[in-house]
N, C-alpha and C positions, 0 to 999 in steps of 0.2 A: 494491301499489307495488313497483317493481323494486328489488332490492338493489344498492347501489353496489358496483362492482368495486373491489378493493384497488388502490392506486397501485402502478405498476410502477417500482421504484427500482433503478437500476444503480449499483454502487459500483466505481470504477476505482482501483486502487492495489495495495498489497501489504504484507506484513510486519505489524508491530505497529499501524500506522495503520489498516489495514483491519480488523484484529482488534478494535480498540477500537470503531470505528464500527459494525461489524456486530453486536457484542455488545449495543449499545444499541438499534439499529434493529429487531432481530429480535423485540422485545417488542411491536411494533406490527403491526396487520393490513396488512402490505405484501407485495407480490410481489417478493422480493429476489433480485438476481443480482449476484454478485461476479465481476469480471473481473480477472485477475491476470497479471503479466508472465511470460515464459518465458525470461528471460535470467539468472536466478540461477545462479552457477557457483562459489559458495564454500561452505566448511564441509561439513556432512553432505550437503546437497543437491548440492554440486559433486562430491563423491566418488561418490555414487550415479549422478549424471548421466554421469560419466566411465566408470564400470564397467558400466552397463546401457544407456547410450545413449538413455534415456528423457527426456521433458521434465522440467524441474526441479519438485520437489514441495514445496519449502519454503513458498512463499506459499500454495499450495493448502491445505497442512496448517493454517496459521494461520487461514484462512477457514473450514475445516471445524470447527475447534475453536470458533470464534466462533459459528457457526450451529447447533452441536449443542445439544440440550436442556440446560438449566442444571442439571446434577446433580453437578458438581464432579469426580467421579472420571473421567468420560469425557474431560473437558477435560485433566485432569492426565495421562492416558494419552497423548493426542494430542501434548501438549507436552513429555512426559518426555524428558530427554536423558541418555544413559548417560555416567557420569563415570569408568568403569573398564572393564576388559576389553579384551584385545588384539583389535583389529578393530572392536569395538563402541564404544569410547570416542569421544565427540564426536558419535555418531549420535543422531538424534531418532527416537523410536519411531513417531511419526506419519509421518515420512518413509519409514521401513522398511515400514510398513503400506501406504502408497500405492504404493510401488515394487513390492511384492508383488502388489497389485491390478492394476497396469499389466502385469506379467508374465502374470498370469492372464487378463486381459481383452484384452490386445493393444494398448491405447492409453490415454493419460491421460484423454481425455474419458469413455471407457467406465468407467475406474477410478473417476472422480469420481461418475458416476451410481450405480455400485455402492456407493460409500462413502456417498452421500446416503441410500440406502435402509437401509444398515446402521446409520448413526448418526442416522437420522430427522431430517435437516437441515431447518431452517426457511428454506429458500432454496436457490439453485443457485450453484455455483462453476464458472467457465469459464476455461480458458487463453485468452489473447488471440489466440494462434496455435497451430496444430498442428505448427509447424516448429521444430526445435531450432536456435537462433541464439546468436550472441555480441553483446554490447552494445559499441558503439564510441563513444568520446568524442573530439572534437577541441577543442583549447584555444586561447585567444587568443595563447599564446606559440608556437604552431606545432606543439606535440607532439600525438601521437595515442596513446590507450591503448585496448587491446582487452581485454575481460573486465569484467563487472559487478563482480566481486570486486576486481580491480585498481583500478577507478574508485573503489570505496568505501574502499579502504585507503590509497591515496596521498593526499598533502596538496597543496592548491593552493599555487602559488608566489605571492609578493606581486603583487597586482593582476591575477592570472590568473583567467579565467572559462572555463566550458565554452561554446563557441560553436556546437557542433553535436553532436547525438546521433543515432545510427542503428544498424541491426543489420547484421551480416555472417553469412550472406548475407541478402538481403532476404526478408521473410516476409509472407504475406497474412493478413488478419483471419479468425479462426475464424468460419465461417458462423453458428454458434449465438450467438456474441458479437455479430455484426452484427445479427442478428434482435432480440436483447435491447436493443441501443442504439436501433435504429429505433423499437421499440415502447414505449420507456421514457417515463414521465411526468417523471421526475427523474433526472439523472445527477450523481453526487457524486464529486468527486475527493477521495480520502481524504488525511488528513495522512500524513506520512512522508517518506522520501528523495525530494526533488523529481525528480531525474533517474532514479535507479535504480528507484524504486517506481512513480512516476506516469507520467512522460514515456516510460519504457521501453514502456508500453502504446501511447502515442500515436504512436510512430515506426513501428509496424507498419503496413505498407501497407494502406490502406482504413479505418483507424480514424478518421483526421482527416475524411475525406470523409463517413463515416457519421455522425459527430457533427454535422457541418455540416448534414446532411440531416435529422437528427432534430428533432422539435418539443419535445423534453424541455427543461425548465429546467435550467440548469447551476449547480451549487453547488460551491464550493471551500472546504475547511477548511484554513486556513493553518497551517503547521507551527509548533510552539512554539519550536524552537531552530534556529539555523543549523547547518550541517554543514561541517566544515573541508575535506572532500574535494570538496564540490560547491557549497555556497552561502555561502561565507565573505563577510561583509559585506552579504548580501542582506537588505533590508527586505521588508515584506509586499508592496509594490508590485512588487518584482523577481520574487517568487514568482508573483504574479498575471500579470505580463507573460509569463513563460515558459509558464505553463499556456495562456494565450490564444494565444500564438504557435504552439504545437504542436497545440492543439485546433482552431485555425482559426476560433474563434468567441468572442464576448464572454461573460463569466460573467454570470449573473443575480443571484447572491447570493454573498457572501464572508463566511465565518464566522471571526471573529478573537477570540482569547482576550484578555480585558481584566484578568485577575487577575494580580497581581504574583507573579513567581517568587521563592520563598524564597531568601535570600542564600546559604544553605548549598548549594543546588542550583546556583546561578549559579557559585559557587566551584569546584564539582566539574567543571562543564562547561568553565570558563575554562581549566583545565589543558590542555584539548585545543583551545583557541582557538575555542570554540563559545559562542554567546551567545543570549539571547532574541531572537526576531525582532521588530524594531522596527515598530510600527504607524504607518505614514506615509500612511494612507488616510483621513485626517480629512475630506476633501471628497467622498469617494466614497459616494454614497447607497445603493449596493448592500451596504454593510458592515453586518453584525449583530455586535455586541460582547456577549459574555457571559463570566462567570467560569466557566472550563471545566476548571480543573486538578483532577486526581484527588487524593483525600486523601493518597495515598502521597507526594505532593510535599512534604508537611509533616513527613515522617519524616527524621531526620538520616541522611545517606548513611553506610552502614557500610563501603563499599569503593569506591574509584575504578573498580575493574573492573566494577562494576555500574551505572555511570553511564548506560548506555543505557536502563535501566529505571527511572531515577529520576523522570522527568517524562513524564506521559501525560495525554491528555484524559480526563475522566470520561465513561464510556460513556453513562450515564443522562442527564446534563445535555446532552451533545453531541447525543444523539438527540432530546431534547425541543426543543432549539434548532432543529434541522433540520426536525422535524415542524411546528413553528410557522410555517415559511416557506410550507408548502403544505397 
């Protein structure tokens, strides 16, 4: 009897959302590929991008850490951030390692292949494009902002929304990413920043048409909280609408958290005018609702500065929920 081949699963996104999702999925017999944006230009990643002219490595590093064997120390090394030292302060060790590999191998794709061998990854990580670009957002108020970092750090004006997202200059889809999407059984849009982490991949020329041509089932994990710089006032249906608009295709499954967010967490986010994403998809049969919050959500916030890490999906429960779909 022939052995069943593992499902080919492509995760599109970046940052913490992809990290959490991949951490859970790697425990299953899947052929995993993570596709990440190339528009990050803030923090340690931005400094290295400006100094070396390489593709940004921040989202790559997060996915490498997620797909590395679960031994604790390796993850800690990849995620370690220097908090002192002139020149080193603010830099992430994983970013420095990937930048060094890019310098040695001559390209980010080759650097990631080398890293996969060194860290014995349980999957592949691919940049959505091989071209260095800037993210551009146009708003309903008529203003335009260039730079992923600037889009992330500015605040939306009252009743303002992002009406268009694109890159400058235009860039084409990485052929390896195209092959992964075409051959995928399942494509998952990870939770995270709607525009900067997910749609930043979809605006690369060729991504939309390739997803439309793929026979893969499309799954979207709705974010837990709104983001004051991108999705203020967005309910779940608004998130879904934007994903479908830029992907050019309807979703097959929508995963929504049904667990109440602790009041202490709500208060911590409310100071930044960010709130739990309202579930207004009651009549949508594609929706799967599960209690998905990580246990850390029930620990009292120790500092407002840490609010970005206060609320996350539980990797194990999220992966189980998605696996149950197919």
